[in-house]
N, C-alpha and C positions, 0 to 999 in steps of 0.2 A: 242479079241485083248487087251481090257482094262484089262481083268483078267491076261493075259500074261504079259502085261507091269507092272501091279501091283506086279506080282510075281517076276519079275526081279528087280523092285524097292525095294521090301522087301528083296530080296537076297542081293542087293547092300548095303542096310542100315545095314543088319546083318554083311556084310563083313567089313563095316566101323567100326561098333561097336566092332567087334572082333579085328580089327587092333588096335583100341584104347585100348581095354582091354589088348592086348598083350604088349603094351608099358610099360616098367618097371617103377614102381613108384620110387620116391626119396628114400624111405626106402629100396627098392630092390637094387637100385644103391649103396647106402651106404654099404649094406651087401656085394655086389660084390667087391667094392673097398677094403673093409677091408679084404676079403678073399684073394684077389690077393696080397695085401700088406703083409699079414701074410705068405703066401707061399714064397714070395721073402725074407722076414725076416728070415724065417727058413733056407733058402739056404745060406744067408749071415752069419748066426750064425754058420753053419757047416764050412764055409770058415774060420771063426775066430778061431774055435776050431782047425782046421788043420794048421793054420799059425804058423810058427816057430820063426819069428823074430819080434821085436818091430815095425820096419817100415811096415812090412806086416800087422800087427794088426791095426796100425794107419790108413792105407789105407782102410782096411775093415770097420773100424768104420766110416770113412768119407763116405763110400758108404752107410752105414746104415742111417747116418744123411741125405743124399740126398734122400733116400727112404722116410723118414719121411716128408721131405720138399715137395716132389712130392705128397704124399698123402694129405697133408694139402692144397696144391694148388688145387688139384682135388675136395676136399670137398668144398673149397671156391667157385669154379666155379659152382658146383652143387647147392649150396645154393643161389648164386647170380642169377642163371637162373631160379630158381623155388621158388621165395619168397613166393608165395601163398600156396605152399604145406606145410601141417603141419609138415612134417619131415625136412623141410629146416632148422629149428632151430637146429636140431641134427647135420646136416652137417656143419653148421656154428660153432657150439661148437667144433666139431672135429678140424676144421681149426684153431680156436682160441688156443686150448690147444696144438696142435702139431706143429703149425707154428712158425716161428721166424720173427722178423722184420716186413716188410711190410705185409706179409700174416696175421700175428696175428692181426696187427692193422686194416687191412681191414675187417677181420672177426668181430672184436669188433665194428667197425662202422656199419656193416651190422646188427648185433644183436641189437645195440642201436637204429637204425633207424626203424626196422620192428618188433622186438620181445621183446621190453623192458618190457612188462607186461606178457610175456609168463610164465606160471608156470614151464615149463621145464628150462627156463633161471634162475628163482629164485632158483630152486633146485640145479642148477649147480654152484651157486655163491661160495661155499666153495672151489672149484677147481681153481678159477681164480687167486689165488696167485701164481700158477705155470705157468701162461700164460704171465709172463713178463709185459712189458709196456702196451700191448694190454689189458690184464686183468684188470690192474688198471684203464685204461681209461674207460673200460666198466662199472666197478663199479661206477665210478664217474657219468657216464651218467645215470645209473639206479637210483642212488640217486637223481639226478636232475630231471629226466623226469617221473619216474614211479608214477602212481596214486594208486598203490597197497601198502598197509601198510607193508605187510610182505616183499615184494621185496625191498622197500625203506629202511626199518629198517635193513634188512639183508645186503644190500650193504653198508650202513653206518657203521654197525658193522665191516665188513671185511676190510673196508678202515681204520678204527681206529686200529684194531688189526694188520693190515699190517704195520702200522707205528712202532708198537712194534717189529714185526718180522724184520723190516729193521735195527733196532739197534742191535738185537741179531744175525741175520744171513744175513749180507749184501751180495748182489749178486755180487757186483763189488767192488774192492778195499779193504782197511783195515776196520776193525770194528771201530766204533766211540768210543772214549775214553774221559775221563775227563768231562769238562763242556759241550762239544758238545753232549756226550751221555746223560748227566743229562737233558739237554734241550729237547732232543728227547723223553726221558722217560716222562717228564712232559707234552709234547705235546700229546703223546699217551694216557696218563692218563686222560687228560682233554677231549679228544675226546670220550674216552670210557665212562666216567661218563655222558657225554651229551647224547650219544645214549641210555644208560641204562635208563636215566630219561625219554626220549621221546618214546622209543620203548621197554622198559623192558619186556613187556608181550608177545612180538612176539616170537614164537617158531622158532628156527633156523632149517634149513634143517638138518636131522639126518646124522651123520657121523658114519658109522658102525652101532652099536646097541645103540649108545648114542643119547639121545634127551635132549635138554636143551633150556631154554629161553635166550634171550639176557641178561637179568639181571643176570642170573646164570653164563653165560659165562664171563661177565664182572667181576663178583666177582672173578673168577679164574684168569683173567688177572691182576687184581689189586693186588691179592696175589702174583703173579709172580713178578710184578714191585717192590713190597715192601719187598720181601723176597729172590728172586732168581736172582737178578741182581748184577753186580759188586758194591761193597761197602756195601752190606748187609751180615749179619751173616746167613750162611746156616742153615736152621732149622733142628732139629733132626727128623729122622724117624727111628723107631725101626726096625732093620733088624736082620739077622742071619749070623753068620760065618758058615763055613762048618761043624763045630762040633755041630751046632744047638744052640749055645749060642747067646743070644740077645746082639746086639751091636748098637752103635750110633756114629755119627760123632763127637760129643762133647767130647767123650773119648780121642780124640787126640789133645786137647788144649795144646798149648806149642810147637807144631810141625807144620812145613809147610806140608800141605797135598795136594796131587793130587788125586782127586776122579775121577776115570775113569769108566764111565758107559758104558758097552759093552756087547757083546754076542759072543759065540764061532762061530756062523754062519756068523759073520760080517767080511768081507774081510779086510776093512781098519783097523778094530780093531786088527786083527791078525797081520797085517803088522807093527803095532806099538810095538809089543812084544820085538823084539831084541833091539830096542832103549830104551824101558823102563827097560829092563834087565840091560843094561849098566848104566843107570841113577841110579838105585837102588844100583848097585855095587859101583859106584863112591861116593855115599852119605851114605854109610853104617854106618859111624860114625857121621853123622849129625842129627840134630833134624828134621827129614824128614820121611814121610810115604807115600807110594803109596798104595792106596786102589782100588781094582777092584771090582765093583759091577755088577754082572752078571744078565742079563735079560733072560737067558735061561729058557725054560719052565720047565725043570727038573734039579734038583741038580746033578743027576748022570751024565748028559751030561757034566757039568762043571768039575766034579771030574775026569771023564775019560779023558777029554782033558788035564787036568793038569798033568796026569801021563805021557802023551806023550810029552807035551810041558812045560818045566820047567818055572815057573813064580814065583820066590822066593820072594813074598811079600804078603800083606794081601788080602784075598779074602772073599767077602760077596755074598750072593745070595738074589735076590729080592723076592723069594717065588713063582714066576710065571713070565710069559712073560709080563703080564699086571698088572695094579694096583700097590699097595705098593708105594715104593719110586719112581719108574719109573713114575707113574702118579703124585705123589706129587711134584716131581722135574720138571715136565712138559717136559720130555724127548721126543724130536721129531725126533731125528736121532742118529745114533751110529757111532763112539763113541761120547758121550757128556762128556766134561771135565770141572771140576771145580778145580781151584787152590786156596787154602785157606791159609791165614796167620796164625800165631800162636794163634790168637784170634778167629779163625773160620770165619773170614770175607772173602767173595769171592773177590779175587783181580784180577783174570783172568778167562776167559772162552774160551772153544773151541780152546785151543792152543795145537799144536803137535810139535814133533821133536825139533829142536833147539829153537823154540819159547817157548816151555814148559820148556826146560833147563834154558833159560834166566829168565823166570818168577820165577822158583824155586830159582835160584841163587840170584835174587834180594831180595826175601823174607828172605832167609837165612842170607844175609848181614844185613838186618834190625835187625834180632835177635842179630847178633854179635855186631852191633853198640850200641844197647841198653845195652848189657852186658858190653861193654867197658866204657860207660858213667855212669854206676851205681857204 
């Protein structure tokens, strides 16, 4: 009887163990949620392609945003209910990056409370700039609470460089100008120098195939502040026109210049072409030059595009999709626009459409006023 009971007990324990083993792990649940979301996304994308009108497309985009919000909420719930599971940090990071408003904020709070020294969290820090207010709050918490030098230094660096990004690429409202912009640049510069002094030897999480220390990254940021912001003379970078001749921006001193850094694969860039064509036509007798610098991987791609799409102004090629002037000018999105006065000073950045027209007209009037007064 005892042997029989022992056998049943053993069978029961095996059954319990099997039941436990069959329970999906947090990592499994993350994969399942991602797969389901991907399938729904593909269906929504097909709907979008089939849509005929702008209202239909807007409605489908709204559905896509709801799907992302739903997945973020599911990830947050998964992380909250399984804090002790090693993969909970992954679920919380998904919620932080995909969520908006309360979801992103709650994910940030969860990560700060339970995973502040997690290596996974440290490696993900470079992505927090895209996580809105929640990402910035999490960086602040890591900088305050972490006992790990790499985590603390990395958080402080991205908080400082985020101040620089906020001036250059504001998320809401208009870009800062005048003294407000100057004060913001000084604040960012001060923060960057401080973090370089205290954590300069810390190696930042790699982005792509690039590895650098905080000191090296700050060096690039300070170059940007001192050379590529409004009020600075845009540095020369030797480039090539389509004939292979070496060219540089200082060749155009005496003219108002719009430097449009773009690529043929960039939709917003192509959308600007009709407006740029009209601007060039209107200013054909003025001291004005529009220069398009292509980031296409192959020059032939650009040349073939220009055969089909007339763009009657100056064209340069970067030499590749990376490096060169694209890297030197710290291009982070396309199109990137610099508007220079006749002395080569950057007077406006990231202006398009009517804003670009007004910027050019203002600088042309300045040239006229100088001629009249001389």
